[in-house]
FIGULUM-81961 format. One record per residue (C-alpha): residue number from 1; residue in one letter; chain; x, y, z. Coordinates in steps of 0.25 Angstrom, whole numbers, always signed. Example, Ala and Ser with C-alpha at 12.3 -4.5 7.8 and 13.67 -1.06 7.14 Angstrom:
# residues 2
@num:1&residu:A&chaine:A&u:+49&v:-18&w:+31
@num:2&residu:S&chaine:A&u:+55&v:-4&w:+29
This chain:
# residues 258
@num:1&residu:M&chaine:A&u:+0&v:+0&w:+0
@num:2&residu:R&chaine:A&u:+11&v:+10&w:+4
@num:3&residu:A&chaine:A&u:+18&v:+7&w:-10
@num:4&residu:C&chaine:A&u:+6&v:+10&w:-17
@num:5&residu:A&chaine:A&u:+5&v:+23&w:-10
@num:6&residu:V&chaine:A&u:+19&v:+27&w:-13
@num:7&residu:V&chaine:A&u:+17&v:+24&w:-28
@num:8&residu:L&chaine:A&u:+4&v:+32&w:-28
@num:9&residu:A&chaine:A&u:+11&v:+44&w:-22
@num:10&residu:L&chaine:A&u:+22&v:+43&w:-32
@num:11&residu:C&chaine:A&u:+12&v:+43&w:-43
@num:12&residu:L&chaine:A&u:+6&v:+56&w:-38
@num:13&residu:V&chaine:A&u:+19&v:+63&w:-36
@num:14&residu:G&chaine:A&u:+23&v:+59&w:-50
@num:15&residu:C&chaine:A&u:+10&v:+64&w:-56
@num:16&residu:Q&chaine:A&u:+11&v:+78&w:-48
@num:17&residu:Q&chaine:A&u:+25&v:+80&w:-53
@num:18&residu:A&chaine:A&u:+22&v:+76&w:-68
@num:19&residu:A&chaine:A&u:+24&v:+88&w:-78
@num:20&residu:P&chaine:A&u:+10&v:+95&w:-80
@num:21&residu:P&chaine:A&u:+4&v:+94&w:-93
@num:22&residu:P&chaine:A&u:+7&v:+104&w:-104
@num:23&residu:P&chaine:A&u:-3&v:+116&w:-104
@num:24&residu:P&chaine:A&u:-14&v:+116&w:-114
@num:25&residu:P&chaine:A&u:-11&v:+124&w:-127
@num:26&residu:P&chaine:A&u:-17&v:+138&w:-127
@num:27&residu:P&chaine:A&u:-31&v:+140&w:-133
@num:28&residu:P&chaine:A&u:-31&v:+144&w:-148
@num:29&residu:K&chaine:A&u:-32&v:+159&w:-150
@num:30&residu:K&chaine:A&u:-46&v:+164&w:-154
@num:31&residu:A&chaine:A&u:-47&v:+169&w:-168
@num:32&residu:Q&chaine:A&u:-49&v:+184&w:-168
@num:33&residu:A&chaine:A&u:-61&v:+189&w:-175
@num:34&residu:V&chaine:A&u:-59&v:+198&w:-187
@num:35&residu:P&chaine:A&u:-67&v:+211&w:-187
@num:36&residu:A&chaine:A&u:-77&v:+212&w:-198
@num:37&residu:T&chaine:A&u:-70&v:+224&w:-204
@num:38&residu:A&chaine:A&u:-57&v:+217&w:-205
@num:39&residu:A&chaine:A&u:-62&v:+205&w:-211
@num:40&residu:A&chaine:A&u:-69&v:+213&w:-222
@num:41&residu:S&chaine:A&u:-56&v:+221&w:-225
@num:42&residu:A&chaine:A&u:-48&v:+208&w:-226
@num:43&residu:P&chaine:A&u:-44&v:+205&w:-241
@num:44&residu:S&chaine:A&u:-52&v:+195&w:-248
@num:45&residu:A&chaine:A&u:-47&v:+185&w:-259
@num:46&residu:S&chaine:A&u:-59&v:+189&w:-268
@num:47&residu:R&chaine:A&u:-68&v:+201&w:-267
@num:48&residu:L&chaine:A&u:-82&v:+201&w:-273
@num:49&residu:P&chaine:A&u:-87&v:+213&w:-279
@num:50&residu:A&chaine:A&u:-95&v:+222&w:-269
@num:51&residu:A&chaine:A&u:-110&v:+221&w:-270
@num:52&residu:W&chaine:A&u:-117&v:+233&w:-278
@num:53&residu:P&chaine:A&u:-122&v:+242&w:-274
@num:54&residu:P&chaine:A&u:-113&v:+243&w:-262
@num:55&residu:V&chaine:A&u:-125&v:+249&w:-254
@num:56&residu:K&chaine:A&u:-139&v:+243&w:-255
@num:57&residu:D&chaine:A&u:-147&v:+255&w:-252
@num:58&residu:E&chaine:A&u:-161&v:+250&w:-254
@num:59&residu:S&chaine:A&u:-168&v:+263&w:-249
@num:60&residu:G&chaine:A&u:-173&v:+264&w:-263
@num:61&residu:G&chaine:A&u:-180&v:+251&w:-263
@num:62&residu:I&chaine:A&u:-177&v:+238&w:-272
@num:63&residu:A&chaine:A&u:-179&v:+240&w:-287
@num:64&residu:S&chaine:A&u:-190&v:+232&w:-293
@num:65&residu:D&chaine:A&u:-180&v:+227&w:-304
@num:66&residu:L&chaine:A&u:-167&v:+223&w:-298
@num:67&residu:F&chaine:A&u:-161&v:+220&w:-312
@num:68&residu:A&chaine:A&u:-164&v:+233&w:-318
@num:69&residu:R&chaine:A&u:-155&v:+240&w:-328
@num:70&residu:N&chaine:A&u:-151&v:+255&w:-323
@num:71&residu:Y&chaine:A&u:-146&v:+266&w:-332
@num:72&residu:Y&chaine:A&u:-142&v:+279&w:-324
@num:73&residu:V&chaine:A&u:-139&v:+290&w:-334
@num:74&residu:V&chaine:A&u:-130&v:+302&w:-331
@num:75&residu:L&chaine:A&u:-132&v:+313&w:-341
@num:76&residu:D&chaine:A&u:-121&v:+324&w:-342
@num:77&residu:G&chaine:A&u:-128&v:+338&w:-342
@num:78&residu:S&chaine:A&u:-115&v:+346&w:-342
@num:79&residu:G&chaine:A&u:-115&v:+359&w:-350
@num:80&residu:S&chaine:A&u:-107&v:+352&w:-362
@num:81&residu:M&chaine:A&u:-120&v:+344&w:-365
@num:82&residu:N&chaine:A&u:-125&v:+357&w:-371
@num:83&residu:E&chaine:A&u:-115&v:+357&w:-382
@num:84&residu:K&chaine:A&u:-117&v:+350&w:-395
@num:85&residu:G&chaine:A&u:-104&v:+344&w:-397
@num:86&residu:C&chaine:A&u:-105&v:+330&w:-404
@num:87&residu:S&chaine:A&u:-120&v:+330&w:-403
@num:88&residu:G&chaine:A&u:-123&v:+338&w:-416
@num:89&residu:D&chaine:A&u:-131&v:+350&w:-415
@num:90&residu:R&chaine:A&u:-138&v:+346&w:-402
@num:91&residu:P&chaine:A&u:-133&v:+348&w:-388
@num:92&residu:K&chaine:A&u:-127&v:+336&w:-382
@num:93&residu:M&chaine:A&u:-137&v:+336&w:-371
@num:94&residu:A&chaine:A&u:-149&v:+335&w:-381
@num:95&residu:V&chaine:A&u:-142&v:+323&w:-388
@num:96&residu:A&chaine:A&u:-140&v:+316&w:-374
@num:97&residu:Q&chaine:A&u:-154&v:+319&w:-370
@num:98&residu:E&chaine:A&u:-160&v:+312&w:-382
@num:99&residu:A&chaine:A&u:-150&v:+300&w:-381
@num:100&residu:L&chaine:A&u:-154&v:+298&w:-366
@num:101&residu:K&chaine:A&u:-169&v:+298&w:-369
@num:102&residu:G&chaine:A&u:-166&v:+288&w:-380
@num:103&residu:F&chaine:A&u:-158&v:+280&w:-370
@num:104&residu:A&chaine:A&u:-169&v:+280&w:-360
@num:105&residu:A&chaine:A&u:-179&v:+276&w:-370
@num:106&residu:A&chaine:A&u:-171&v:+264&w:-373
@num:107&residu:L&chaine:A&u:-169&v:+259&w:-359
@num:108&residu:P&chaine:A&u:-177&v:+246&w:-355
@num:109&residu:A&chaine:A&u:-189&v:+250&w:-348
@num:110&residu:D&chaine:A&u:-185&v:+242&w:-335
@num:111&residu:A&chaine:A&u:-171&v:+249&w:-335
@num:112&residu:N&chaine:A&u:-169&v:+260&w:-325
@num:113&residu:L&chaine:A&u:-164&v:+274&w:-330
@num:114&residu:G&chaine:A&u:-159&v:+285&w:-321
@num:115&residu:L&chaine:A&u:-153&v:+299&w:-324
@num:116&residu:Q&chaine:A&u:-143&v:+309&w:-318
@num:117&residu:V&chaine:A&u:-139&v:+322&w:-325
@num:118&residu:F&chaine:A&u:-128&v:+332&w:-322
@num:119&residu:D&chaine:A&u:-131&v:+346&w:-327
@num:120&residu:G&chaine:A&u:-132&v:+360&w:-322
@num:121&residu:R&chaine:A&u:-140&v:+356&w:-310
@num:122&residu:G&chaine:A&u:-130&v:+346&w:-305
@num:123&residu:I&chaine:A&u:-130&v:+331&w:-305
@num:124&residu:R&chaine:A&u:-144&v:+326&w:-304
@num:125&residu:D&chaine:A&u:-150&v:+312&w:-303
@num:126&residu:L&chaine:A&u:-163&v:+315&w:-310
@num:127&residu:L&chaine:A&u:-169&v:+301&w:-313
@num:128&residu:P&chaine:A&u:-168&v:+289&w:-304
@num:129&residu:L&chaine:A&u:-166&v:+275&w:-310
@num:130&residu:G&chaine:A&u:-179&v:+270&w:-315
@num:131&residu:T&chaine:A&u:-187&v:+264&w:-326
@num:132&residu:R&chaine:A&u:-200&v:+273&w:-328
@num:133&residu:N&chaine:A&u:-192&v:+286&w:-330
@num:134&residu:R&chaine:A&u:-188&v:+287&w:-345
@num:135&residu:Q&chaine:A&u:-197&v:+299&w:-347
@num:136&residu:E&chaine:A&u:-191&v:+306&w:-335
@num:137&residu:F&chaine:A&u:-177&v:+303&w:-339
@num:138&residu:N&chaine:A&u:-180&v:+309&w:-353
@num:139&residu:R&chaine:A&u:-186&v:+322&w:-346
@num:140&residu:I&chaine:A&u:-174&v:+323&w:-337
@num:141&residu:V&chaine:A&u:-164&v:+321&w:-348
@num:142&residu:D&chaine:A&u:-171&v:+332&w:-357
@num:143&residu:G&chaine:A&u:-170&v:+342&w:-346
@num:144&residu:V&chaine:A&u:-155&v:+341&w:-344
@num:145&residu:K&chaine:A&u:-149&v:+355&w:-347
@num:146&residu:P&chaine:A&u:-133&v:+354&w:-348
@num:147&residu:N&chaine:A&u:-126&v:+363&w:-339
@num:148&residu:A&chaine:A&u:-116&v:+357&w:-330
@num:149&residu:S&chaine:A&u:-102&v:+351&w:-329
@num:150&residu:T&chaine:A&u:-99&v:+336&w:-329
@num:151&residu:P&chaine:A&u:-98&v:+330&w:-314
@num:152&residu:L&chaine:A&u:-97&v:+316&w:-319
@num:153&residu:L&chaine:A&u:-91&v:+310&w:-306
@num:154&residu:T&chaine:A&u:-102&v:+315&w:-297
@num:155&residu:A&chaine:A&u:-113&v:+311&w:-308
@num:156&residu:V&chaine:A&u:-107&v:+297&w:-309
@num:157&residu:R&chaine:A&u:-107&v:+295&w:-294
@num:158&residu:Q&chaine:A&u:-121&v:+300&w:-292
@num:159&residu:A&chaine:A&u:-126&v:+292&w:-303
@num:160&residu:Y&chaine:A&u:-120&v:+279&w:-297
@num:161&residu:A&chaine:A&u:-126&v:+282&w:-284
@num:162&residu:R&chaine:A&u:-140&v:+282&w:-291
@num:163&residu:I&chaine:A&u:-136&v:+268&w:-298
@num:164&residu:L&chaine:A&u:-131&v:+263&w:-284
@num:165&residu:A&chaine:A&u:-145&v:+266&w:-278
@num:166&residu:Q&chaine:A&u:-152&v:+259&w:-290
@num:167&residu:G&chaine:A&u:-142&v:+247&w:-288
@num:168&residu:A&chaine:A&u:-147&v:+246&w:-273
@num:169&residu:R&chaine:A&u:-161&v:+246&w:-278
@num:170&residu:Q&chaine:A&u:-158&v:+234&w:-287
@num:171&residu:L&chaine:A&u:-149&v:+227&w:-277
@num:172&residu:G&chaine:A&u:-137&v:+228&w:-286
@num:173&residu:Y&chaine:A&u:-144&v:+221&w:-298
@num:174&residu:G&chaine:A&u:-147&v:+226&w:-312
@num:175&residu:E&chaine:A&u:-139&v:+235&w:-322
@num:176&residu:Y&chaine:A&u:-133&v:+249&w:-319
@num:177&residu:H&chaine:A&u:-129&v:+259&w:-330
@num:178&residu:L&chaine:A&u:-123&v:+273&w:-327
@num:179&residu:V&chaine:A&u:-125&v:+280&w:-341
@num:180&residu:I&chaine:A&u:-117&v:+293&w:-342
@num:181&residu:V&chaine:A&u:-120&v:+303&w:-353
@num:182&residu:T&chaine:A&u:-109&v:+314&w:-353
@num:183&residu:D&chaine:A&u:-102&v:+324&w:-363
@num:184&residu:G&chaine:A&u:-91&v:+329&w:-354
@num:185&residu:I&chaine:A&u:-79&v:+326&w:-345
@num:186&residu:A&chaine:A&u:-81&v:+326&w:-330
@num:187&residu:D&chaine:A&u:-79&v:+339&w:-322
@num:188&residu:A&chaine:A&u:-66&v:+340&w:-314
@num:189&residu:G&chaine:A&u:-67&v:+331&w:-302
@num:190&residu:Q&chaine:A&u:-78&v:+324&w:-308
@num:191&residu:D&chaine:A&u:-71&v:+312&w:-315
@num:192&residu:P&chaine:A&u:-81&v:+301&w:-314
@num:193&residu:T&chaine:A&u:-70&v:+290&w:-314
@num:194&residu:P&chaine:A&u:-71&v:+287&w:-299
@num:195&residu:A&chaine:A&u:-86&v:+285&w:-299
@num:196&residu:V&chaine:A&u:-86&v:+277&w:-312
@num:197&residu:N&chaine:A&u:-75&v:+268&w:-305
@num:198&residu:Q&chaine:A&u:-83&v:+266&w:-293
@num:199&residu:I&chaine:A&u:-95&v:+262&w:-301
@num:200&residu:L&chaine:A&u:-87&v:+252&w:-309
@num:201&residu:A&chaine:A&u:-80&v:+246&w:-297
@num:202&residu:E&chaine:A&u:-92&v:+244&w:-288
@num:203&residu:S&chaine:A&u:-105&v:+243&w:-297
@num:204&residu:P&chaine:A&u:-111&v:+236&w:-309
@num:205&residu:V&chaine:A&u:-114&v:+250&w:-315
@num:206&residu:V&chaine:A&u:-111&v:+252&w:-330
@num:207&residu:V&chaine:A&u:-105&v:+266&w:-333
@num:208&residu:Q&chaine:A&u:-109&v:+270&w:-347
@num:209&residu:T&chaine:A&u:-105&v:+284&w:-352
@num:210&residu:I&chaine:A&u:-109&v:+291&w:-365
@num:211&residu:G&chaine:A&u:-99&v:+302&w:-368
@num:212&residu:F&chaine:A&u:-105&v:+312&w:-377
@num:213&residu:C&chaine:A&u:-96&v:+320&w:-386
@num:214&residu:I&chaine:A&u:-84&v:+317&w:-377
@num:215&residu:G&chaine:A&u:-77&v:+305&w:-383
@num:216&residu:S&chaine:A&u:-72&v:+294&w:-375
@num:217&residu:K&chaine:A&u:-62&v:+300&w:-366
@num:218&residu:H&chaine:A&u:-70&v:+301&w:-353
@num:219&residu:A&chaine:A&u:-69&v:+297&w:-338
@num:220&residu:L&chaine:A&u:-81&v:+289&w:-340
@num:221&residu:N&chaine:A&u:-75&v:+281&w:-351
@num:222&residu:Q&chaine:A&u:-68&v:+269&w:-344
@num:223&residu:A&chaine:A&u:-64&v:+258&w:-354
@num:224&residu:G&chaine:A&u:-69&v:+245&w:-350
@num:225&residu:R&chaine:A&u:-76&v:+250&w:-337
@num:226&residu:T&chaine:A&u:-87&v:+260&w:-342
@num:227&residu:I&chaine:A&u:-95&v:+261&w:-355
@num:228&residu:Y&chaine:A&u:-92&v:+274&w:-362
@num:229&residu:R&chaine:A&u:-98&v:+279&w:-375
@num:230&residu:A&chaine:A&u:-93&v:+291&w:-383
@num:231&residu:A&chaine:A&u:-104&v:+298&w:-390
@num:232&residu:D&chaine:A&u:-100&v:+307&w:-401
@num:233&residu:N&chaine:A&u:-114&v:+310&w:-407
@num:234&residu:P&chaine:A&u:-128&v:+309&w:-403
@num:235&residu:E&chaine:A&u:-130&v:+295&w:-409
@num:236&residu:Q&chaine:A&u:-118&v:+290&w:-401
@num:237&residu:L&chaine:A&u:-124&v:+295&w:-388
@num:238&residu:R&chaine:A&u:-137&v:+288&w:-391
@num:239&residu:Q&chaine:A&u:-130&v:+276&w:-395
@num:240&residu:G&chaine:A&u:-122&v:+276&w:-382
@num:241&residu:L&chaine:A&u:-134&v:+277&w:-374
@num:242&residu:T&chaine:A&u:-140&v:+266&w:-381
@num:243&residu:D&chaine:A&u:-128&v:+257&w:-379
@num:244&residu:V&chaine:A&u:-129&v:+259&w:-364
@num:245&residu:L&chaine:A&u:-141&v:+250&w:-364
@num:246&residu:A&chaine:A&u:-133&v:+239&w:-370
@num:247&residu:E&chaine:A&u:-123&v:+239&w:-359
@num:248&residu:A&chaine:A&u:-124&v:+229&w:-348
@num:249&residu:P&chaine:A&u:-116&v:+227&w:-335
@num:250&residu:Q&chaine:A&u:-105&v:+216&w:-337
@num:251&residu:F&chaine:A&u:-107&v:+210&w:-323
@num:252&residu:T&chaine:A&u:-116&v:+200&w:-317
@num:253&residu:V&chaine:A&u:-125&v:+204&w:-305
@num:254&residu:T&chaine:A&u:-117&v:+196&w:-295
@num:255&residu:E&chaine:A&u:-105&v:+203&w:-298
@num:256&residu:F&chaine:A&u:-110&v:+215&w:-289
@num:257&residu:K&chaine:A&u:-119&v:+207&w:-280
@num:258&residu:K&chaine:A&u:-109&v:+198&w:-273
């Protein structure tokens, strides 16, 4: 019995003096959350085109025809449109008025038409995009009295704002054409290039210009990007506006809806 007690005591002492087991490994570090702003600014392997229009302002309601074609006309009412130039024995404005009324008559009944004019009374958005407005379009066009400079940058920006609003009503679907009829070079500080570059970079809007009696050297003539037609006589002006209707955007709807 005493021998067994000695053996048990030795075992207890040996167990107490044995080296303690190694400490457990430290717990893994918790992953730190990345702020949403940092995640958004991180570079991406592939960037999709931004949705258009960038701001969905539906205060004007949803359009009844989401796939409507839109033609927003900007008419140059600068003083030089009183000149006869290459328009024969008639003022350039008279020829342009006649050609624009023919353009309105040729539009499909379900296409939206709108009008902005810059003249002696400033830049005015006189007709919102709509379908049952052809007579009103003709009446406004006939009333333009040339007497101003050529603020193309401001005019293009203002016209694009109108198209953006229509794009919101159509949820980004449909066709959009900005049609500019001008006979002059932009005023100092009114080069329209920045506005045109923005339109082409972020939207499906087709920028079409009829340069009346000014040739092809114009800021709105960007080869491969905008559509520019030089009209050196009344017939070419009429044909240029007719050709506007033949142009269609070279993109699919999904390109600007991703």
